[in-house]
C-alpha positions in Angstrom: 0.0 0.0 0.0 1.2 3.5 -0.7 2.6 5.8 2.0 -0.2 6.9 4.4 -1.9 10.0 3.3 -3.1 12.9 5.5 -6.5 12.3 7.1 -9.4 13.9 5.2 -12.5 13.1 7.2 -13.3 16.7 8.1 -15.6 17.0 5.1 -18.5 19.3 4.6 -21.3 19.5 2.0 -20.4 21.4 -1.1 -22.5 24.3 -2.2 -25.0 23.3 -4.9 -23.8 24.3 -8.4 -27.1 25.7 -9.3 -30.8 25.6 -8.3 -32.8 23.0 -10.2 -36.5 23.8 -10.6 -39.1 21.1 -10.6 -40.8 20.5 -13.9 -44.0 18.5 -14.0 -43.9 15.8 -16.7 -44.8 12.3 -17.5 -41.3 10.9 -17.2 -40.2 9.0 -14.0 -40.1 11.1 -10.8 -36.3 11.1 -10.6 -36.0 13.2 -13.8 -37.3 16.5 -15.2 -37.1 17.0 -18.9 -35.4 20.4 -18.8 -37.3 21.4 -21.9 -38.8 24.9 -21.9 -38.5 25.0 -18.1 -37.0 28.4 -18.0 -34.1 27.1 -15.9 -30.7 28.5 -16.9 -28.2 26.0 -18.3 -26.0 24.7 -15.5 -23.6 21.8 -14.8 -25.5 18.5 -14.3 -23.6 16.5 -11.7 -23.8 13.6 -9.3 -22.2 13.9 -5.8 -21.0 11.2 -3.4 -18.4 10.6 -0.6 -15.6 8.2 -1.1 -14.2 6.8 2.2 -11.2 4.4 2.6 -11.1 2.3 5.8 -7.5 1.3 6.5 -6.8 -1.8 8.6 -3.8 -3.8 9.9 -4.1 -7.6 10.3 -3.4 -9.0 13.7 -3.9 -12.6 12.5 -4.1 -14.0 9.0 -7.2 -12.6 7.3 -8.5 -14.6 4.4 -10.9 -13.3 1.8 -13.1 -15.6 -0.4 -12.1 -15.9 -4.0 -14.2 -13.7 -6.3 -16.3 -12.6 -3.4 -14.3 -10.5 -1.0 -17.4 -8.5 0.0 -18.8 -11.7 1.5 -16.2 -11.5 4.2 -17.9 -8.4 5.6 -21.4 -8.0 4.4 -23.4 -10.2 6.9 -21.4 -9.5 10.1 -21.1 -5.8 9.2 -24.8 -5.4 8.7 -25.5 -7.1 12.1 -23.0 -4.9 13.9 -24.4 -1.8 12.2 -27.9 -2.8 13.4 -26.6 -3.2 17.0 -24.7 0.1 17.1 -26.6 2.6 15.1 -30.0 4.2 16.1 -32.9 2.3 14.5 -33.8 5.1 12.1 -30.2 5.4 10.9 -29.8 1.7 10.4 -33.0 1.6 8.3 -31.9 4.5 6.2 -28.5 2.8 5.5 -29.4 -0.8 5.3 -33.2 -1.1 4.9 -34.3 2.1 3.1 -37.8 2.6 1.8 -40.7 0.6 3.1 -44.3 1.5 3.8 -43.3 4.0 6.5 -40.7 5.9 4.5 -41.4 9.3 3.2 -40.3 9.9 -0.3 -41.4 9.9 -4.0 -44.2 7.5 -4.9 -43.7 4.8 -7.4 -40.6 3.2 -5.9 -41.1 0.4 -3.5 -37.6 -0.9 -3.3 -35.1 1.9 -2.6 -31.4 1.4 -3.4 -29.1 1.4 -0.4 -27.1 4.7 -0.2 -23.7 3.1 -0.4 -21.5 0.5 -2.2 -18.5 -1.5 -1.1 -15.3 -1.7 -3.1 -13.4 -4.9 -2.0 -12.7 -6.7 -5.3 -8.9 -6.0 -4.9 -9.0 -8.4 -1.9 -10.7 -11.3 -3.6 -8.8 -14.5 -2.8 -6.2 -12.5 -0.7 -4.5 -13.7 2.5 -3.3 -10.8 4.5 -0.6 -11.8 7.0 -0.2 -10.3 10.5 1.2 -6.8 10.5 0.2 -6.2 6.8 -2.2 -3.4 5.8 -5.4 -3.7 3.8 -8.3 -1.4 3.0 -12.0 -1.3 2.0 -13.5 1.6 0.1 -17.1 2.7 0.6 -18.9 5.1 -1.6 -21.7 6.9 0.2 -24.4 8.6 -1.7 -26.4 10.2 1.1 -25.6 13.9 1.3 -28.1 14.6 4.1 -27.6 12.0 6.8 -24.1 11.9 8.3 -23.1 8.2 8.2 -19.3 8.0 8.6 -19.3 7.5 12.4 -21.7 4.6 12.1 -19.7 2.9 9.3 -16.5 3.5 11.3 -17.9 2.0 14.5 -19.3 -1.1 12.7 -16.0 -1.7 10.8 -13.9 -1.3 14.0 -16.1 -3.9 15.8 -15.9 -6.2 12.8 -12.2 -6.0 12.7 -11.9 -6.8 16.4 -14.2 -9.8 16.1 -12.6 -11.2 13.0 -13.0 -10.9 9.3 -13.6 -13.7 6.7 -14.6 -17.3 7.0 -11.8 -18.0 9.6 -12.5 -14.8 11.5 -9.0 -13.3 11.3 -8.7 -10.4 13.7 -7.5 -6.9 12.6 -7.7 -3.4 13.8 -9.0 -0.3 12.2 -6.1 2.1 11.8 -7.5 5.1 9.9 -10.3 6.5 7.8 -9.7 8.8 4.9 -12.0 10.8 2.7 -10.7 10.8 -0.9 -11.5 12.4 -4.2 -11.8 10.4 -7.5 -8.1 10.6 -8.1 -7.3 9.1 -4.7 -6.1 12.3 -3.0 -7.4 13.5 0.4 -10.6 15.5 0.2 -12.8 17.5 2.4 -15.8 17.9 0.1 -18.0 15.4 -1.8 -16.7 14.0 -5.1 -18.6 15.6 -8.0 -19.1 13.8 -11.3 -20.1 16.0 -14.2 -22.7 14.5 -16.4 -22.7 17.1 -19.2 -21.8 15.9 -22.7 -18.1 15.9 -23.7 -17.1 18.9 -25.8 -15.6 16.7 -28.6 -17.1 14.1 -30.8 -16.7 10.5 -29.4 -17.5 7.7 -31.8 -16.2 4.7 -29.9 -15.9 3.7 -26.2 -14.6 0.5 -24.7 -15.7 -0.4 -21.2 -14.4 -3.1 -18.8 -16.8 -5.0 -16.6 -14.4 -5.2 -13.8 -16.6 -7.2 -11.4 -19.4 -9.6 -12.2 -22.3 -7.7 -13.7 -26.0 -8.7 -14.3 -28.2 -6.5 -16.4 -31.9 -6.8 -17.0 -33.8 -5.7 -20.1 -37.5 -5.7 -19.2 -37.7 -8.6 -16.7 -35.1 -10.8 -18.4 -31.4 -11.0 -17.7 -29.4 -9.9 -20.7 -26.9 -12.2 -22.4 -25.1 -9.4 -24.2 -24.7 -5.9 -22.7 -26.5 -3.9 -25.4 -26.0 -0.2 -24.9 -29.6 0.7 -24.4 -29.8 -1.8 -21.5 -26.5 -0.7 -19.9 -27.2 3.0 -20.2 -30.9 2.6 -19.1 -30.0 0.9 -15.9 -27.1 3.3 -15.2 -29.3 6.4 -15.9 -32.1 5.1 -13.7 -29.6 4.3 -10.8 -27.9 7.7 -10.9 -31.2 9.5 -11.1 -32.8 7.5 -8.3 -29.8 7.9 -6.0 -29.6 11.6 -6.6 -33.4 12.1 -6.1 -33.5 10.1 -2.8 -30.2 11.0 -1.2 -28.6 13.9 -3.1 -29.6 17.3 -4.6 -32.8 16.2 -6.2 -34.1 15.1 -9.6 -31.7 15.3 -12.5 -32.4 18.0 -15.1 -31.9 15.9 -18.2 -33.8 15.1 -21.4 -35.1 11.7 -20.4 -37.0 10.7 -23.5 -34.2 12.0 -25.8 -31.4 10.2 -24.0 -33.3 6.9 -24.2 -34.0 7.3 -27.9 -30.4 8.2 -28.7 -29.0 5.4 -26.5 -31.0 2.9 -28.7 -28.9 4.1 -31.7 -25.6 3.0 -30.1 -24.3 -0.3 -31.4 -22.4 -3.0 -29.6 -19.2 -4.0 -31.5 -16.5 -6.1 -30.1 -17.7 -8.1 -27.0 -15.4 -10.3 -25.1 -17.1 -11.6 -22.0 -16.9 -14.5 -19.6 -19.4 -15.7 -17.0 -18.2 -15.9 -13.4 -20.3 -18.1 -11.2 -20.3 -17.4 -7.4 -22.7 -17.7 -4.5 -23.0 -17.0 -0.8 -24.8 -18.8 1.9 -26.2 -16.7 4.7 -25.0 -17.8 8.1 -28.2 -16.3 9.6 -30.8 -17.8 7.3 -29.0 -20.6 5.6 -30.2 -19.4 2.2 -27.8 -19.5 -0.8 -27.8 -16.3 -3.0 -26.2 -16.2 -6.5 -23.5 -13.6 -7.0 -22.3 -14.3 -10.5 -22.3 -12.2 -13.6 -20.2 -11.5 -16.7 -16.8 -9.8 -16.7 -14.7 -8.7 -19.7 -14.8 -5.9 -22.3 -17.3 -4.4 -24.7 -16.9 -1.7 -27.3 -19.7 0.6 -28.2 -19.9 2.6 -31.4 -22.0 5.7 -32.4 -22.4 9.2 -31.2 -21.2 8.8 -27.6 -20.1 12.3 -26.4 -23.2 12.8 -24.2 -23.0 9.3 -22.8 -19.3 9.1 -21.9 -19.6 11.1 -18.6 -22.4 8.7 -17.5 -20.3 5.7 -18.3 -17.4 7.1 -16.3 -19.8 7.4 -13.3 -20.5 3.7 -13.4 -17.3 2.7 -11.6 -18.4 4.8 -8.6 -22.1 3.8 -8.3 -22.2 0.4 -10.0 -24.8 -0.8 -12.4 -27.1 -3.8 -12.4 -28.0 -6.2 -9.6 -26.4 -6.4 -6.2 -24.3 -3.3 -6.7 -24.1 -2.5 -3.0 -21.7 -5.4 -2.5 -19.4 -4.5 -5.4 -21.0 -6.0 -8.5 -21.4 -4.0 -11.6 -18.1 -2.0 -11.4 -17.9 -0.8 -15.0 -14.9 1.3 -16.2 -14.1 3.2 -19.3 -10.7 2.0 -20.5 -10.6 3.5 -24.1 -12.4 6.3 -26.0 -11.9 7.4 -29.5 -12.4 11.0 -30.7 -13.8 11.3 -34.2 
């Protein structure tokens, strides 16, 4: 691990870039169309906090192959429930529900965070060695860091992984998207690129499952990938961030359907976890690999870049659907 960086947890909320007026329309609640709304043009963005939890192993800590998040998900959730106030736990781990106040039409709210632990898949960390988890938090209103920190500290002390190797929480850092210490939320611009982009290659870095309609897709056609990503960003921002995105929802969908899938080199990774609490087995698989998209992509590229921070598809909270832009071609 690189030399320890200066702590950056004294973060504050950034000042909104502009006011976004509501616009009644027939599109989903997490969007407004932006058409003829009288709202001045402004930067469309998505904000989140990136936290890195630094540990030191006291005993050998073993992480499952292809499923490093499984080493923490169940026990961490239990410890969070025990240590956080009930309303805070529900907002973090069980958002939504019949008693929740929020927009209508969304019964299953996404959780306001994702884990990033894939770098630890299959790793064995020896005593004295460092390791870290990243957590991306999307809730800009409810301070959550202290509760995450408390649960992680307890988890480390009790033991991590199938053999419960003990560790200690050494430090917590707030980082920007480049990995440097930060005191404000990370801000991802979603405005179109100023140059023509006619090809983009993405890597599905962790297992990804996409649905088109109610069916899992075999090939990641762009309309399905962008549609799930657009909806996820919009929903997270509406529920936990600065409110509905001011974008041309119908136009984006129509133009995304014109993007074609070219080279596609994917492989399926099968994985599953068995809950120690319920005994139920849950599939965790999905495809990984690379896909190249061709067409007029300048307006979609910023959204694709955001996918690595929020995830796309099923079970994103545990690290699935980490999609990264690795090449882009300017016309």
